Residue, then its C-alpha position, 0 to 999 in steps of 0.5 A: m560545524n565541521q563535517t564530522a560533527s554534522r554527520r550523525v550516528f544511527v544504530l539500527d534495531t533488527n526489526v528495521l532491517m527485517h522490514d526494509p533490507t535496503a535500510l542500510f543505504r537510506f541514511q545518506e552521508h551519516d554513519v550506520y552501526i549494527p550491534m553484534v546481537v542484531l546479526e545474531e537475530l538476523d541469523r535466527g530469522k533467516k529460515g522459512m518462506s515468510e516475507v520477513a525471512r526473505n528480507v533477512r536473507q536479502v540483508s545478508r546478501f547486501l552485507d556479504e557484497l559490502m564485505t567481499g575482499v575487505t580486510k579486518a582493518e577496513i571493517d574496523a574503519g567502516l565500510a563505505l556505503p555505495a552512493t552515486e556521483k549525483e548523491l555525492d555532489l549533493r552531500q559535498g563528497a560526504q559518504g556514509r559508512l557502515f560499522f559493526q560492533t567489533r570491540n566490547l563497548s559496555s555501559a551500565l544500564p539502569d536497574s530498571l532494565p534487568g536481564k541480558t535480553a537482545d533489546n537491552s544489549i542493543l541499548e547498552f551498545a548504543l549508550a556506550l557509543q553515545q558516551e564515546q562519540t559525544e560530539r555527534r548526535l546518536t539515534l537509535v532507529s527501531k520499528d518497535i514502539n516499546m524499544r523506542i520508549k525504553a531508549t528514551v527512558v535511558g537517555l537515548h534519542a530514538e526514532d521510527y524508521s520512516n524512509d519507507q513512508v509514502l506521505d508525511d500525513v495520510n490525510l494528504l493521500y490522493s482521494g480520486a475525486l475533486e469538487m469544483a467550484a459552483d461557478f466552474w461552467e461560467t468561468h470556462s464556458k467561453e473557451m470550452d469545446s464539447w463533442q460526442e463520440e459513440g454516444r459519449t460526451f466530452y469537453r476540453v477544459s483549459g486554464p490554470d486550475v486544470a494543471d494539477w488534474h490527474p488521469n481518470q480523476c473524478l470531478f463533480l460540482a459543488d452545487s449538487s447539480g448532478f454533473d459527474a465527469m472524469v478526466r480522460q487526458a491531463g497535462a496536455p498543452e491544449g487543456a484537459k479532456i473530460e468525459l461525462l460519466a454514466d449514471y449507475a445510480n439509476p436503477k435502470h442502469a444497475v450492474w448485476g442488480i446493484h446500483a450506486r447509492n451515492r456519488e462515490q459509488n457511482f465513480a467506483l462503478n465507472l472505474l471498475l467497468d472501464p476496459e481502458i483502466d487496468f488498475v483500480s484502488l478503492l479505499g473506504a471504511a467497512g460498509t461503504g460497498k467496496t467488495l459488493l461493487t467490485l464483485a458486481a462489476g467483475l461478474a458483469q464483465t466476466l459472465d455477461q461481456n466475456r471480457y475476463k475468463e474468471i475472477i480471482m480473489t486473494r487477501v493477506t492472511v493474518p499473521v501475514g505471510e505465515d503458512i496456512g497449512f494447519l487448515p484442512g483441505t485444498e488451497e481454496e478451502k484453506m482460504t475460505p475462512w478468510m473470505g467471509a466478505l466474499m461469501d456475504n456479498l455473493e448472497v446479496l448478488t444471488q438473490t434472484e426471483g427463481g426461488e431456492w433452486g434458482r439461487a442454488a444454480t446461480e451460486e454454483l455458476l458464480r463459484s465456477r467462475i470465482r477462484i480464491r487464492s492464497l497470497n503465499f503462492m502468488r510468486g511466479r504466477t501470471f494471470l491472463s485475462k483475469y479480474l484480480i481482486i486484492d482484498e484487505a490490501q492495507n495489510l500488504t507491504p509495498k514489496q508485496m503489493k509490487t509482487l502481486i500487481t506484477r503478476a498481471g498478464p495481458g487483459t487482466k484488471v487488478v482491483c485493490l480494496g482496503n481501509v488504511a485505518q484498519i492495519d493489522t500487519p506489524y510495523l506497517t502504518e497508514t503512511s507506509s502501507g502498500l495500499t497507500y504506496a500503490v495509490d500514490r504511485f499510480k495516480r498519474w498513470a493513464h490506465s489507473g483509477h482511484i476513489t475513496l468511498l466516504r459513506g457507509e451504506r449498510s444500515r442505520l444501526a451500522d452508521f450510528a455505531s460507526d459515528h458514536l462508538 
């Protein structure tokens, strides 16, 4: 097969560029075509302050840079897409090109697709291009499921844009906990060192099975002996350093009246209360205790230990990135309808024995130290010594996640909560969510921790409904 025949042709739908402006440069040595109707849709979507509008403007800047100083003949021949020398070597010198719809290409659409809609115009262009370049494989790339279905019906090969996927399967996502074999101690006892520092117990473990451990990964034995530990140092030549965890399942060690009800909750509290861990991500279905544990740990460190000045809680409003100005009041009052989980958990944390007056006083104290902020106004801010909670983080794109986490200044801890099985944002999936992206990218950093909460702890009714409905 010659090099030209092996190079594929990709026709991009508008939503691909709206989702990822860098998609132009993600097709390696293959050729990329942009129909004229896509440019028209991009032009209509450039206004506003939403994430989509910002992406559209970035696409326009990329295209402007590629077209600076080029002639009409060069545009017709295709604009060379930038590539590094290493990438060119891997592709044996093959360089992808960007083509625009510079001439009329038409193909008869089936009568089942009537009308001159934007989608049908893209399909018509792709069909004509496929008939013209019969020796090359053409693929229509779209984030729109219905567009891909229509393309398949009319005889086009269509694919989702998957370059932004962190993992091929969400089941491969790092869980943060590792179950060790029951004979772990017998296998490693001879070469294991143990010592204590300031009341904390440490072990040095070596062997081939510790090579893949990650910093702050939680360990437990399969025999349910109650041994819970955390990897404090991984990848060292002398082996891994692990520490026995505090037991927050014991009511005597309750955190703001809350104690762990299962092993994963105990792991979560150890991560949340560790001053050396700056970023914590908690995944789990509804009712696993993500918000309650996070708030309890935040209040203990803000009010009791004075480690943080205040707690800041934010989340994506659905529709994502749209203005919430239609709600009355201040920014915090506008966000209140989205913060039902916060209010519900504050009621649990303020159930003191001081009667109605005592609860009111406690609620007033908590509200003075908890700030609710909108994601829309986070850009450009810096948080110093704050406990930042990002709720419903599965609805964030990787770019939005980066924008939020980079707001953290000295002394700030960031906690991301979410459930990747409940994504409401258009074009995001379990494998491309910003929460999945953050978990995967942070798992090797010594100052981050992650745990997936498995068991629901709401009620027997909620547990039964979760399993059987």
